[in-house]
C-alpha positions in Angstrom: 153.4 24.5 18.9 150.8 25.8 20.8 153.4 26.9 23.1 154.7 29.5 20.8 151.4 31.0 19.6 151.0 31.7 23.4 154.3 33.3 23.9 153.6 35.4 20.3 150.3 36.4 22.0 151.4 37.5 25.3 154.2 39.3 23.9 152.8 41.1 21.3 149.1 42.0 23.5 152.1 43.3 26.2 154.1 45.2 23.4 150.9 47.3 22.3 149.2 47.5 25.5 152.7 49.0 26.6 153.0 50.9 23.9 150.2 53.1 25.0 150.9 53.2 28.8 154.4 54.6 27.6 152.7 57.4 25.6 150.8 58.2 28.4 154.1 58.6 31.1 156.2 60.1 28.4 153.2 62.9 28.5 153.1 62.9 32.1 156.9 63.1 32.3 157.2 66.0 29.5 154.6 68.3 30.9 154.7 67.7 34.6 157.3 66.0 36.7 159.6 62.8 35.6 160.0 61.8 39.0 156.2 61.5 39.7 155.8 59.4 36.8 157.9 56.9 37.1 156.6 56.7 40.2 153.2 56.0 39.7 154.1 53.5 36.7 156.2 52.1 39.3 153.2 51.7 41.5 151.1 50.6 38.6 153.1 48.0 37.7 153.9 46.6 41.1 149.8 46.4 41.7 149.5 44.2 38.4 152.3 42.2 39.9 150.3 41.7 42.8 147.4 40.7 40.5 149.1 37.9 38.8 150.9 36.4 42.1 147.1 36.7 43.7 144.3 36.0 41.5 146.4 33.2 39.3 146.9 30.3 41.8 143.5 31.0 43.6 142.1 30.4 40.4 143.5 27.1 39.7 143.1 25.9 43.2 139.2 26.7 43.9 137.8 26.8 40.2 136.9 23.5 38.8 139.2 23.2 35.5 136.3 22.9 33.1 134.3 25.6 34.6 137.6 27.6 34.4 138.2 26.7 30.5 135.3 27.5 29.5 135.1 31.0 31.3 138.6 31.6 30.1 138.1 30.5 26.8 134.8 33.3 27.0 136.8 35.8 27.8 139.4 35.6 25.3 136.7 35.2 22.7 135.4 39.0 24.2 139.0 40.8 24.1 140.4 39.0 21.0 137.0 39.6 19.0 137.4 43.4 20.2 140.7 43.6 19.3 140.8 41.8 16.0 137.3 43.7 15.0 138.7 47.5 15.3 141.9 46.0 13.2 139.6 44.7 10.6 137.9 48.2 10.4 141.2 50.4 10.3 142.7 47.7 7.5 139.5 48.3 5.6 139.3 51.9 5.5 136.2 52.0 7.6 138.3 53.5 11.1 141.3 55.9 11.4 144.6 54.0 12.3 145.5 54.7 16.5 147.3 58.0 15.9 150.2 58.1 19.3 151.6 61.2 18.0 148.2 63.1 18.5 147.7 61.3 21.4 150.8 62.7 22.7 150.2 65.9 21.6 146.5 66.2 23.0 147.3 64.4 26.7 150.5 67.1 27.0 148.1 70.2 26.2 145.5 68.8 29.0 148.2 67.8 31.6 149.7 71.6 30.9 147.1 73.2 31.9 146.4 71.7 35.2 148.0 73.9 37.8 151.5 72.2 39.4 151.9 71.9 42.9 154.0 73.9 44.9 155.6 70.8 46.8 158.0 68.7 45.0 155.6 65.6 44.1 153.3 66.3 41.7 150.4 64.1 41.6 148.9 64.9 38.8 151.9 63.4 37.2 151.9 60.3 39.1 147.8 59.7 39.1 147.8 59.9 35.3 150.9 57.8 35.0 149.9 55.0 37.6 146.4 55.0 35.4 148.0 54.8 32.4 149.9 51.8 33.2 147.3 50.3 35.0 144.5 50.5 32.8 146.6 49.2 29.6 148.4 46.7 31.7 145.2 45.1 33.4 144.6 43.6 29.8 147.8 42.2 29.8 147.2 40.8 33.5 144.1 39.2 31.8 145.9 37.8 28.9 148.6 36.2 30.9 146.1 35.2 33.5 143.7 32.9 31.0 146.3 32.0 28.3 149.0 30.8 31.5 146.4 29.4 33.1 144.5 27.2 30.5 147.9 25.8 29.5 149.2 25.5 33.1 151.8 28.0 31.6 151.8 31.0 34.3 155.5 31.5 34.5 156.0 31.2 30.8 153.3 33.5 30.1 154.4 35.9 33.0 157.8 36.3 31.7 156.8 36.9 28.4 154.5 39.9 29.3 157.7 41.0 31.4 159.7 40.8 28.5 157.8 43.2 26.7 157.4 45.4 29.2 161.1 45.7 29.3 161.3 45.8 25.9 159.4 48.7 25.0 160.4 50.6 28.2 163.9 50.2 26.7 163.1 51.5 23.3 160.7 54.3 25.1 163.9 55.7 27.0 166.3 55.6 23.9 164.1 57.3 21.4 162.3 59.6 24.1 159.5 59.5 22.2 156.0 57.5 21.6 156.7 54.4 19.3 154.5 56.1 16.8 156.4 54.4 14.0 155.2 50.6 15.6 152.6 48.8 13.3 150.4 48.6 15.8 147.2 47.8 13.7 149.4 44.8 12.3 150.3 43.5 16.3 146.4 43.7 17.4 145.5 42.2 14.1 147.4 39.3 15.0 146.7 39.5 18.8 143.3 39.2 18.3 143.3 36.1 16.1 145.9 34.7 18.1 143.6 35.3 21.3 140.3 34.3 19.3 141.8 30.7 18.2 142.6 29.9 21.5 139.2 31.6 23.1 137.3 29.0 20.9 139.5 26.2 21.6 139.3 26.6 25.6 135.7 27.6 25.5 134.8 24.5 23.4 136.7 22.8 25.9 135.2 23.8 28.5 131.8 22.5 26.9 133.2 18.9 26.4 134.2 19.7 22.3 136.8 17.1 22.0 139.4 18.5 18.9 140.0 16.0 16.5 143.7 17.6 16.5 144.3 17.7 20.1 146.6 21.3 20.8 147.3 21.7 17.0 143.6 22.3 16.7 144.6 25.9 18.0 146.5 26.2 14.6 144.1 25.3 12.2 141.8 27.5 14.0 144.3 30.2 13.4 144.3 29.3 9.9 140.8 29.7 9.4 139.9 32.8 11.3 143.3 34.4 9.3 141.2 33.4 6.2 138.5 34.8 7.5 139.6 38.4 8.4 141.9 38.4 5.1 138.2 38.2 3.2 136.3 39.9 5.8 139.0 43.1 5.0 138.8 42.3 0.9 134.9 42.4 1.4 134.4 46.0 3.1 137.7 47.3 0.9 135.0 46.8 -2.0 131.8 48.4 -0.2 133.9 51.2 1.5 135.5 52.1 -2.0 132.0 51.4 -3.8 130.1 53.9 -1.8 133.1 56.4 -2.4 132.6 56.0 -6.2 129.2 56.2 -6.5 129.2 59.5 -4.2 132.1 61.2 -6.6 130.0 60.0 -8.9 126.6 61.9 -7.9 
């Protein structure tokens, strides 16, 4: 069962990051040069692929499994808590929802203000697309490496991430917009819960904890964190509405 959770976590995380990367690439292509933007995107994907292929086997070969599980668990907890914190605040109304439409418009305006080169290639479009794909994809690489290595399923995690990249790319090409209708906050919350669950499990394993239900403990952790998250959203929402009511009364 944990394999399905792994696939879902990698796939959803990759979808979220690639939607954000797609917004940047579309802005670069629309306002500058499609050829240069696509070349920059391809270069970013190539570098990320090399990172997975180059770093993954080296970590398995040279780092003790106990230390590797603890480090990876800690990284997953850090990433998962960051995603979960933002998703909780947005769900409770304490933080504005991520607006891909506004991000797209702002990026287009910024890029159009930069003078274009007289040569055939647009270095600005290339650099912006490369940076967007690389930086957003870097989080995907970390998730792929951490989840794939600890479960000895690096290939499966890589395929899941690749499937998400291809899906988002195809949908983006068809609709030719920044996929603003994607329920990004719900996806981020789901990914955050999965990463925190995996992070707790593997960091515990690295410290010598023997989980009573073995790998099935990941599902129990996921359930516990989901309940805690739902309660936290409810409490924060009540507090937020209470403050608004008291201000209105004044």
